C-alpha positions in Angstrom: 14.8 0.6 -1.6 16.6 2.3 1.1 20.4 2.9 -0.3 20.9 0.5 3.0 19.9 -2.5 1.4 21.3 -2.0 -2.0 24.6 -2.4 -0.7 23.6 -5.7 1.3 22.1 -7.2 -1.8 23.7 -10.2 -3.1 24.6 -10.5 -6.8 21.8 -12.6 -7.4 19.5 -9.8 -5.1 21.1 -7.3 -7.1 19.7 -9.0 -10.2 16.1 -9.8 -8.8 15.7 -6.0 -7.6 16.8 -4.8 -10.8 13.5 -6.5 -11.9 10.1 -5.2 -12.6 7.6 -7.8 -12.2 4.1 -7.2 -13.9 1.1 -7.4 -11.4 -1.5 -10.2 -11.6 -4.5 -7.6 -11.3 -5.2 -6.0 -13.9 -6.4 -2.1 -13.5 -10.1 -1.8 -14.1 -10.9 -2.2 -17.6 -7.8 -3.2 -18.7 -7.8 -6.8 -20.3 -4.9 -8.3 -20.1 -3.2 -10.9 -22.6 0.0 -10.9 -20.8 -0.1 -14.2 -17.8 -0.5 -17.6 -19.5 -3.2 -18.1 -16.4 -5.5 -21.6 -17.0 -8.9 -20.6 -17.6 -10.7 -19.5 -14.1 -13.8 -20.8 -14.2 -12.6 -24.3 -15.5 -10.7 -25.2 -12.7 -12.2 -28.3 -10.7 -13.5 -27.2 -7.4 -15.8 -29.7 -6.7 -13.5 -32.5 -8.2 -10.9 -31.2 -5.7 -13.8 -30.9 -2.4 -14.8 -34.3 -3.3 -10.7 -35.1 -3.3 -10.6 -34.1 -0.1 -13.8 -35.6 1.0 -12.4 -39.2 0.2 -9.2 -38.2 2.3 -10.8 -37.4 4.9 -13.3 -40.4 4.9 -10.4 -43.0 4.8 -8.6 -41.4 7.5 -5.3 -39.8 5.4 -3.4 -38.3 8.2 -0.4 -39.1 6.4 -1.4 -36.3 3.5 -0.9 -34.1 6.2 2.5 -35.2 7.9 5.8 -35.0 6.4 6.3 -37.2 2.8 9.4 -37.6 0.7 9.4 -36.1 -2.5 10.4 -39.4 -4.7 8.1 -42.4 -3.3 7.3 -45.7 -5.2 3.8 -45.4 -4.5 0.2 -42.5 -4.7 1.7 -39.8 -7.2 4.7 -40.8 -7.9 2.9 -43.8 -9.3 0.3 -42.2 -10.8 2.6 -39.9 -12.9 4.4 -43.1 -14.3 0.7 -44.6 -15.1 -0.1 -41.2 -17.1 3.5 -40.8 -18.4 3.0 -44.2 -20.3 0.0 -43.6 -21.4 0.4 -40.3 -22.9 3.5 -39.2 -23.7 5.5 -42.7 -24.4 7.9 -42.1 -21.4 8.2 -45.5 -19.5 10.0 -44.4 -15.7 9.4 -46.2 -12.6 7.7 -44.0 -9.8 11.6 -43.4 -8.2 12.6 -41.6 -11.5 10.2 -38.8 -10.4 10.5 -35.8 -8.5 7.5 -33.8 -6.9 8.6 -30.7 -6.8 6.6 -27.4 -5.6 5.7 -25.8 -9.5 7.8 -27.0 -12.0 9.5 -23.5 -12.0 10.7 -25.1 -8.4 12.4 -28.3 -10.1 14.2 -25.9 -12.8 14.8 -23.8 -9.9 16.5 -26.6 -8.2 18.3 -27.6 -12.0 19.6 -24.7 -11.9 21.2 -24.7 -8.7 22.9 -27.9 -8.4 24.2 -27.5 -12.5 24.6 -24.1 -12.7 28.4 -22.6 -11.4 28.7 -18.7 -12.0 30.0 -18.6 -15.8 28.4 -21.3 -16.6 26.9 -21.4 -20.6 23.7 -22.4 -21.0 21.9 -23.1 -24.3 17.9 -21.7 -24.3 15.3 -21.6 -27.2 15.4 -18.1 -28.5 12.7 -16.9 -28.0 12.4 -18.2 -24.5 9.9 -18.4 -21.7 11.7 -15.3 -19.1 10.9 -17.1 -16.2 13.4 -19.5 -17.4 16.4 -17.4 -18.5 15.4 -15.0 -16.0 17.0 -18.5 -13.7 19.8 -18.8 -15.5 21.2 -15.6 -15.1 20.3 -15.4 -11.8 22.6 -18.6 -11.3 25.2 -16.6 -13.2 24.9 -18.7 -16.5 25.9 -17.0 -20.1 22.5 -17.7 -21.7 23.2 -18.5 -26.3 19.9 -18.9 -27.4 18.7 -21.0 -29.9 16.4 -19.2 -33.4 12.9 -21.0 -32.9 11.2 -21.1 -36.2 8.1 -22.6 -37.5 9.5 -26.0 -36.8 10.6 -25.3 -33.1 14.2 -25.0 -32.3 16.9 -25.2 -34.7 19.5 -28.5 -34.1 21.8 -27.2 -36.6 22.3 -24.0 -34.6 22.5 -26.5 -31.9 25.2 -28.1 -33.3 26.6 -24.6 -34.3 26.8 -23.7 -31.1 28.3 -26.5 -29.9 31.2 -26.3 -31.7 31.8 -22.3 -31.0 32.2 -23.7 -27.5 34.3 -26.9 -28.1 37.2 -24.1 -29.8 36.6 -21.9 -27.2 36.9 -25.2 -24.3 33.7 -24.6 -22.6 30.6 -27.1 -22.4 26.9 -26.3 -22.1 25.9 -27.1 -19.0 22.1 -28.6 -20.9 19.6 -27.2 -23.5 16.7 -25.2 -22.4 13.6 -25.9 -24.9 10.0 -26.5 -24.6 9.3 -28.5 -28.0 5.5 -29.1 -27.4 3.1 -25.1 -28.2 6.2 -23.1 -27.2 6.3 -20.2 -24.6 6.3 -17.8 -26.1 5.5 -18.7 -29.8 3.2 -21.7 -29.9 4.8 -23.2 -32.5 5.9 -26.9 -32.1 9.0 -28.8 -32.7 8.7 -31.0 -35.5 9.2 -34.8 -35.8 12.3 -34.2 -37.7 14.0 -31.5 -35.8 13.0 -33.8 -32.4 14.6 -36.8 -33.7 17.5 -34.8 -34.6 17.9 -33.2 -31.4 17.9 -36.3 -29.4 20.6 -38.0 -31.9 22.8 -34.7 -31.6 22.4 -35.2 -27.3 23.7 -38.5 -27.6 26.5 -38.1 -29.9 27.9 -34.6 -28.1 26.7 -35.7 -24.5 24.7 -32.9 -24.6 22.1 -32.7 -21.4 18.8 -31.3 -22.6 15.8 -29.8 -20.6 12.7 -30.9 -22.1 9.7 -28.1 -20.4 6.5 -29.8 -21.6 4.3 -27.9 -19.8 1.5 -27.6 -22.3 1.7 -31.2 -23.7 -1.3 -32.8 -22.7 -3.5 -29.1 -24.2 -2.9 -30.4 -27.7 -6.6 -29.5 -29.6 -5.5 -30.5 -33.2 -3.0 -32.3 -34.8 -1.1 -35.9 -34.0 1.1 -36.1 -30.7 4.8 -36.5 -31.0 7.4 -38.3 -29.5 8.9 -36.7 -26.4 12.6 -36.1 -26.6 13.0 -38.0 -23.0 11.7 -40.9 -25.2 13.8 -40.4 -28.6 17.3 -40.1 -26.3 18.8 -43.6 -25.8 21.1 -42.8 -23.3 19.6 -40.5 -20.8 20.5 -37.2 -22.0 17.1 -35.7 -21.5 15.6 -34.3 -17.8 11.7 -34.0 -18.2 9.6 -31.2 -16.8 6.0 -31.7 -16.1 3.2 -30.0 -14.5 -0.3 -30.4 -13.2 -1.0 -26.9 -13.1 -1.8 -25.9 -16.6 -4.3 -28.8 -16.4 -5.4 -29.5 -12.7 -5.1 -26.0 -10.7 -1.9 -23.5 -10.3 -2.8 -23.6 -6.9 -1.5 -27.1 -5.8 1.9 -25.6 -7.0 2.5 -29.4 -8.4 5.1 -29.8 -11.2 7.9 -33.1 -11.3 11.3 -33.6 -13.0 11.5 -37.2 -14.7 15.1 -38.3 -15.3 17.7 -41.3 -14.3 17.0 -42.6 -11.0 20.5 -41.8 -9.4 20.5 -38.8 -11.0 16.9 -37.5 -9.7 17.7 -39.0 -5.9 20.3 -36.9 -5.8 18.3 -33.7 -7.5 16.0 -34.6 -4.2 19.1 -34.7 -1.8 19.9 -31.0 -3.3 16.5 -29.6 -2.6 16.1 -27.0 0.3 12.7 -28.4 0.7 13.5 -31.8 0.4 9.5 -32.8 1.0 6.7 -33.0 -0.7 3.5 -30.7 -1.1 1.8 -34.0 0.7 -1.9 -32.7 1.0 -2.3 -31.4 -2.8 -0.4 -34.5 -4.0 -2.6 -36.8 -2.2 -5.4 -34.4 -3.8 -3.7 -35.2 -7.1 -3.6 -38.9 -6.7 -7.0 -39.3 -6.3 -7.5 -36.6 -9.3 -5.9 -38.9 -11.9 -7.1 -42.6 -10.6 -10.3 -41.5 -10.1 -10.2 -40.9 -14.2 -11.4 -36.9 -13.3 -8.2 -35.6 -14.9 -8.2 -37.5 -18.4 -11.9 -36.3 -18.5 -11.2 -32.9 -17.6 -8.1 -32.4 -19.7 -10.3 -33.6 -23.0 -12.4 -30.6 -21.3 -10.0 -28.1 -21.6 -9.0 -28.7 -25.1 -12.2 -27.7 -26.3 -11.7 -24.6 -24.1 -8.2 -23.5 -25.6 -9.2 -24.7 -29.0 -11.9 -21.8 -28.7 -10.6 -19.1 -27.1 -7.0 -19.5 -29.8 -9.3 -19.7 -33.0 -11.4 -16.9 -31.5 -8.3 -14.7 -31.3 -6.8 -16.2 -34.7 -10.2 -14.5 -36.0 -10.0 -11.6 -34.7 -6.4 -10.6 -35.7 -7.7 -11.8 -39.1 -10.1 -9.6 -38.8 -8.5 -6.2 -37.1 -4.8 -5.9 -37.6 -3.2 -4.1 -40.2 -2.0 -5.3 -43.6 1.5 -6.6 -42.5 0.8 -8.0 -39.2 1.9 -11.8 -38.8 1.6 -14.6 -36.0 2.0 -17.6 -35.4 -1.0 -20.7 -35.2 -0.9 -22.9 -33.0 -2.0 -26.5 -32.4 -2.6 -26.0 -28.4 -1.3 -24.4 -25.3 -1.7 -20.5 -23.9 -0.1 -18.5 -26.7 0.3 -16.6 -29.9 3.3 -14.8 -31.0 2.5 -11.7 -33.0 4.9 -9.7 -35.7 3.5 -6.2 -36.1 4.1 -4.4 -39.2 7.6 -3.4 -40.4 8.1 0.3 -38.9 5.8 -0.3 -35.8 7.8 -1.1 -32.4 6.0 -3.5 -29.8 7.7 -1.6 -26.7 7.4 1.7 -28.1 3.4 0.5 -29.1 2.9 -0.6 -25.1 1.8 2.8 -23.4 -0.7 3.3 -26.4 -2.1 0.0 -26.0 -2.3 -0.2 -22.2 -3.8 3.7 -22.5 -6.2 1.9 -24.8 -7.2 -0.7 -22.0 -4.9 -3.8 -23.4 -2.1 -5.1 -22.5 1.3 -7.3 -23.4 4.7 -8.4 -23.6 6.8 -7.1 -25.6 9.3 -9.7 -27.5 11.9 -8.2 -26.5 11.7 -9.9 -22.7 12.2 -13.4 -24.5 15.6 -12.7 -25.8 18.7 -11.9 -24.3 20.2 -9.9 -27.2 17.5 -6.9 -27.9 16.1 -8.7 -30.8 12.2 -8.8 -30.6 11.0 -5.5 -30.5 8.5 -5.7 -33.2 7.3 -9.0 -31.8 4.5 -9.3 -28.4 3.4 -12.2 -27.5 -0.6 -13.0 -26.5 -1.5 -15.2 -24.0 -5.8 -16.2 -24.9 -6.0 -18.7 -21.6 -6.9 -16.6 -19.0 -9.3 -14.3 -20.5 -12.9 -15.0 -22.5 -13.5 -14.6 -26.0 -15.5 -11.4 -25.3 -12.2 -10.2 -23.8 -10.3 -11.4 -26.9 -12.6 -9.4 -29.6 -12.6 -6.1 -27.7 -8.8 -6.6 -26.2 -7.5 -7.4 -29.7 -9.6 -4.4 -31.6 -7.8 -2.1 -28.9 -4.6 -3.6 -29.7 -5.4 -3.3 -33.7 -6.5 0.2 -33.0 -3.1 1.7 -31.7 -1.3 0.0 -34.3 -3.2 1.8 -36.6 -2.2 4.5 -35.3 1.2 3.8 -35.0 1.3 2.9 -38.9 -0.3 6.3 -39.6 2.6 8.2 -37.9 5.1 6.1 -39.2 4.4 7.0 -42.9 3.7 10.6 -41.5 6.8 10.9 -40.3 8.7 9.0 -43.7 7.0 12.0 -45.6 
């Protein structure tokens, strides 16, 4: 990059220029556990072709025209029915804003809510895509520790008290309560009720990102924070990327109708991706999505269990990991003395890639942690990749022991 361009960037541009984005195309022979990509062979290509044929046969030229992001019919109505049936969220179609992927919806929230210098609370560790957006918007991010039962409501309350003493109020608390990214854990029922109560009593806005809520393969479903809040202090973020196809770029925000309408007016592109919305509407109404989700649950159950078995078989003593009931991710803690950041070059040299835990914290923590995604790789790659990871981990342990001697 030229010196001239380094002077042109805004504050936001300079942050983006300094960031490094890993390639989605792994090097030849590399087994990558980096990205939470859907299982490619399961993508419903034939169903989408049938949906497109339906639109053509029924002269749906409107699906190729401009459409508002908020409507009282088609995809918004189909999503309202699905949310009521599957998540216990009872809303009208006009309470749903359809965005160009869930990330675009979250980016819109940042544009509409965050001013430079504001405080945002977020899971710690948290999905780095979200925290990067918050920092690009100029926010200070304060982490809420995530444990086996999800984010800690007591810590949220303590942070609120600390901020109140500083004369500050956070704009919102961002959390992934179900099969959290990166840990794969689930917010307990007790903590869900506590967070919803805290939101209502302290007037705290919660942004509930439930990208993986449909992909439960064990355990009983739990109520959403949105359905538990009595005062409308939760914005629900959903997506069809994990269940239909990421390439459709369809996400959605759910909230009070007047709030959603204001969000829509603030969007750079106030129109929906009308053609893919029409495809998704057909897919949901035909019942194919419900069938497909059942199929996906079986796929991700097998992959998750395969990775858990491989970790149990291959990794050295002192290694621990989460045991998800759904979603895409396992959070691994390396043995004492092994650093995930320092280990990464050797891992890549051995042909396996991952994201170190430090990428998910804003305070330098996570050096013994790493995120493993099982969703987009084959079961054979899982076995081989974990074997490679175990080999370099054992080598690092031996080196640590030799240095100590």
